[in-house]
N, C-alpha and C positions, 0 to 999 in steps of 0.2 A: 349367627353361624361362626365355628372356628376356623382357624386357617387351615386345619387339615381337613374339614369339609368343603374348601374352596372349590370348585371346578377348576381344573387345571388340565394344559394338553402340551405336548412338546411342538416347539415352533418349527423343529427341524424334519421330524416325520410325521408330526400332527397325531401321534398317539395317546392316549390317555395317561397322565402322570399324576404323581403327587406334587401338592403345592412347594415343596421343599425336596431338593435332592435333584438327583438326575434321572432321566427318562430313562425307565425301565427296558426299553425297546430299542433303543441307540446309544443309549449313553449322552446326550447331550446335556448340557447343562441350561440350555434355554428353554425354560418351561415360563409360560404364561400361566397365570393363576388370578383370579378376582372374584368375589363372591358375586358379581352381576355378569360374569363372562358369557353366559349363555341367554342374556335379554336384551342388550346392548347391541345397536343395529345401524348406526350411523358412523360412518368411518371416513378420515381425512387420510390421504395417501401423498406421500411428498418424496420424490428421488433424491437421492443422497447425491448433493454435488454435481447434477445433471449432465450439464455439459463436460466438466473435467472428468466424470466416469465414464463417459462415452470415448473421450480420447484416450483414456489407460485403456479401456477396453479393445480398442482398435490398434492400441500401441504398448503391447505388454512391457516393452523397456523402461515405460514411463511409471510402471506399478508402485514403486518405492521413492518416487521424485515429487517434490511440489510441483503443481502443475496450476498456472493460472490461465484462464481461457479469456482472452481481453485484447486489447491491440492499442499500439501507438503510446509514446511518452506521454501523451496528454488525455489520454482515454481515460476508461474507468473499467474495473473488473467485472465481467459478467459472472463467473465462478469460479471460486478457489476450492481444489481438493482439501481435503482434511487436515493432508502434512501440510501443506501453506498456511492454513488455518490458525496453526500450532505458532506461526509467527506473526499472527495478529492480523492476517490476509483477509479482507472481508469485499463480500458482494458490494459493488457501487462504490468502491474506492478509487480514488485517482491513482492511475496506473505507475506514476511516478513514486507514490508513498508505497504502494505495493513493493516495487522493486527495491527499496531502499529496505522495507521491513525484511524481505527475502531474496537477496540478490542472486542465490543461486537457482531461482524457479524457474522452470520453462514456461515460456509464454507462447500460447498458441491462439492464433486468429481463429472467431467463431466460426463454425461452419452449420449455419441455421438451418439449410435445405436437410442437413443429414440429421441434426437433432428432431428437426420435426418429423423425418421418418421414422424414428425411433419411438418418437412420442405417440405417433399412429399406432405403432405396435401395442403399445402398451395401453392405449385407448382402445384398442379391441378386445385385450383381454379383460378388461373391467367390464365391457359390456358384454360379456359372455356370461357374466356374473348376475348383472341387474341393468336394467333400461335406466336406471335411476343414477347418471354419473353426471357431475356438473365439474367440468373443468375449469380450474382458476389460472392455470397457466400451461405450459407445455409440460411441466414436470410435476403439477400437482393437481388434486380433484377431490371433491367429497363424492361418497357414495352412500346410498340408502339400500340396506339389504332386508329391510324389513319383509316378512313373509317368504324369505327365499330358503329358509330352513328345511322346508319341506322338498323343494326344488333339488337343493344340492347334497342332502342328506347331512348336513352339519349346520350348526350354529353359525352366525354372521363372523364370530371371532375367527372361528377356524377355518372358514372361507376367505377372510383376508391374510391370514397366514398363509395359507397353500397360494393364493395369488402373488404373495412377496416371494415365496419359493420359486414359482414358476417364472416371475420376472428373472430372478437370479439365475437360474438355470437356463432359460432360452435367450435371455438377452444380454447377460453379463453384466448387469449393473444391480445395485441394492436398493431398497427402498425404507422409507420409514412408516409406520403405521399408527395413528391415535383412534381410538374406538370409544364410544360416549353414546348419550342420549339426544345430542343434538348438535349442531355443525360448531357452536362457538367452542365447547368443551372439546370435540374431536379434533380441532384444530390445534387447541393447546396442549392434549395429549400427544400429538404427533412430534410435539418439539421437544419433547421431555425426554427422549431416548434415541438420540442419534449418534452414530448413523446404524442402519441395518436394526432399527430398534422397532417396538410395538408396546406401546403404552396405553393403559385404560384408566379413566377416570368414570366412577360409577354416578348415577344421580343422586343415592343417598349421602355421598360423601363430597358432592361438587361445591355446596356452600362452604364448608369448612377450608376445603382444597384453596377455594378462591379467595379468602378471606384476608389473609397476609399479603398476597399478591399486589404489586403495583397496578396502578389505573393503566399505566401505559402497554400493558399486554392486553387490553381489549381492542380486537380488531375493529377498526374504524375509528378509534380515537386517536385522532394524529396528535402530534408534538404540541400543536397549540392548544387545543382542548385539553391534553394532558396535563400542560403546564399550568392552565387556568384552573383546573381541578386541584391541582396540589396548592395553588394560592390560596383556593378558598377553603383548604382543609381537607380535601377529599385526596387524598395521599395513596392511599390502599383502596382495594376494592371493599375491604372490611365496612372503610367508611362510608361509603356509599349503601352497603348492607342496612348500617345502623340508621341512614336517613329516612326522613318522611319522604315518600314518593313526590307528595305537592311541593314539598320545599323544594326537592330538585328539577321539577315541572315549571315553577314560578322562577326558578335561578336559570334554567337552562332550554326551558321548552319541550318541544318534543324530543329533543335530545335527552333532557331529563329524564323522562319517562322510559326511553330507552334505556339509560344508564340503570335505572331502578331494577328494570328487569334482568337486564344481563348480571348484575351483581346478586341477583337471587338465583342465578344459573339457568336462567328463562331464556330460550330462544327458537321462536317458534317457525324461522324461516325452512321452507321445504328445500330438500336438494332437488335443484331446478336443472334438468338437462338442457333446458333453453338457455340457461346463462351462461352459456359456455366462455363467453369473451368480451369485453368493453371495448378494448381498443388493439389495432395493430399498428405497429408504430416500428421505426428504425430512427438511430440519430448517430451522431459522431462527432467528437472533439478534434478539433483542429491540431496538428503539430505545432501551428503559429497561427495568430490571429489573421482572418480575413477581412477585407474591405469591399473590394472589387465586386459589382454585380456577376460578371461573368463567372469569377471563380466559385462564387456561391452557387450558381446556377449548375455550376458542373457538379458539385456535391450535392444538389439538391435533386438533382437527377437519379446520381446512384440510389440516393436514399428511397426516392419514388420508386425505383426498380425493385429494391429489396421489400419495400411494404407490398407492392403489386405481387411479387411472387408468394409471398406468405398468405397474403389473402387467397390466391388461388389455390396453395396448397393446402389451406385450412376449409375452402369452400365458401368463402365469406366474402361479402362486399360492405363497403361504407358509405354511409350517406354525406358524412360531414369530413372534409378535410383540415387537418390540424397543422399548421406550421409552430416549430418550434424554436427559437433562438435564445443564446445567451450571449451577451456582449462581454467585450474583455474586463469591465468591471463587474461581472458575475449578475448583472440584472435579466433576469428571466422574460423573456417576451413568449406569447402564446397567441396566435391569429387564426381562427376556424374560418370555414364557409361550407354553405350546406348547398348540395346539389338537388338538383330535380329527380333525379334517381340514382341509387345505389352505384359506386363503380369498382372495380378492380383492377382498373388499366392503368399502368405506369404514367401513359401519356395523360390522362385526366388528372391524376393525383399530381403529377408536375404542373401542369398548366394551371391549375387551381391554386396550388401553393406557391408559385412563382408570381403572381400577380399578388399575393401579399407581401413576398419577399420584395417586391421592386419597391414597395411603399416605405419598407423599413432599411433598405440598403443605400441609406443617404450619406454614406461615408463612416457611419460606425464600424468599429472594429468588434467582429464577433469571433468567440473562441468555440460556439457548439453551434450546430443546426440539425434538425430533427423533422421527419414528416411521420404523419399518421393518419388512419383511418379510425373514426368512430361513428356513434349510431349504427351498429353493424345488423346485418341480416344475411339471407343466405345468397350464396355466390349465383343462385339460379335467378336471381332477381336484378343480375348485374346489367349495367350497359346495353339498355334496349336500343333498339334502332330509334335515329333522329329523325324527325321529318324536317326540322329546321337547318340542321347543318351537316348535309350529306358529307363532307370532308372529315367530320369526325369520326364518321363510320368508316370511311376508309382508313383512317389512322387505326381505329381498333381491329379491323379485320388483318391489317398489315401486322398489329401486335401478337394478335391470335395464332397467326400463322407462323410467326417466327416463335411463339412458345410451342407449337407441334414440333418444329424442326428440334428446338432445346430438348423435348422430351425424347425425342428419337434419337438423337445424335450427342447429348450431351450440351451441358450451359453454355459451353463456348464456342458451340457451331456457329451461331450468329450472333451478332449485336444489335441491340436497336441504337445506342450511343446518341449523339447528338443530332443526328440526321434527322429525328422526329421533330425536333423543335423547329416548327416554323409558323 
C-alpha cells in the first residue's frame, strides 16, 4: 500500500482526508494517516499536564505563564505545565530545584478533590464509548474499542479522535492518544506526540519500531532491571529480540520470558475494567525535619483524611494500610498492616498507621510522611459493623455524619480534627 492509499481523516472535523496536505472540509493540517488506521482498536489516552491544565482552564490569566502544581519548599512537583517543562521542570522533582530552574513559575497547591471531579467527567465520556476502560490513574487509561465500529459508525481511531475533541470542547483540557494492537504499544504511542497528539504504532511495524529503543522504555522494567540488562549486554530492545528466549529465561527466570515476548511486540494483557487502581495514597515532605511523635501524628491525621476522602470519592476501600516514612538521611521506610475488612474511614486509617508510627518514632528525624490504602475493593464492602468493638462503630457513624454535612455545606463546614483520636 502506497502512502497515497493509506486511510486518513482530519482530527478536527473527522472528515476523510488525503494522507498529505490539509483537510478539504475545514482546512486543518491535523491529518491522521496510517495503513492500519481502520483495524487497530487498543488505545491509551493521557491528559496533558492534567492538574496544571485544570488550573489554567479555571484561571485564564495563567494561560501563557509557567505553572507548577505542588507545594512547600521541600515538597515535590505534582505536575508542571508545558511552559514550565521548557525550563527543565518535571513531575516528582524537588520543589526547591523546580523553583531554581523556573523562578518565575506560578506555584499552586494541588486541589485533589477538584481534579477527581474532572477525572470522573472524563471517565464518563470514555465509558459511553466502551465498557472496557482500564484507568491507570486520574489522568490516563486504556480503552479497548474492539467491535465498536458498528455501534459508533466509525473505526476506533476516529472514535478516539472524537473523544479527544469532545474532552477539549466540553472540559477545556487537552489529551494525547496512542493507538495500536496491544497495551504495551498503545502506551508507547501516546508518548510520541505530546501535547494534544495522536500517534499510531501498527503491528506490522512494531518490531522494527522497537528495535533501536532502550530497554528502559519497557513499562515494568524499573531502573534496577534496566541497569542489569545493560550490564548483561541488552541495552536495546533489539538486543532482546536477537536473544534466545531460553537464554533470557535462564538468566532472569519468568521475567526473561516476559522480556522476550515484549521485545517481539507481544502483549496479551486484556484491558481490564476491574484493574482501576492499585493504591490510594497521600504524602507530604516537611519544611523542616520532624522527630516528635505528636508532630508526626498531626501530619499523619491530615494525610489519613486525604486518603479517606479520595477513597470515598473513588468509591473504593482498602484492606491494607501502608505507612511511608523517609528519614533525614533519605532512608525510606514502609510499614503495612492488613485489616479484617476493607476500610475507607480516616479514623481507621489513622489508628492503624499510628501504631506503626509509634514503633518508628524513637527520636529519628523524618523529612517525609505518607499513608495509603492498598489491596483495594469496592467501597460497598467497607467498614462493616463490628460485634467486638462498638466504640469503633460510633466513631464510624460520626465520621459518616460529618461527610454528609461536608457534602451539603462544603468541606470546611465541620472538622474531624484530632478530637477523634482517643
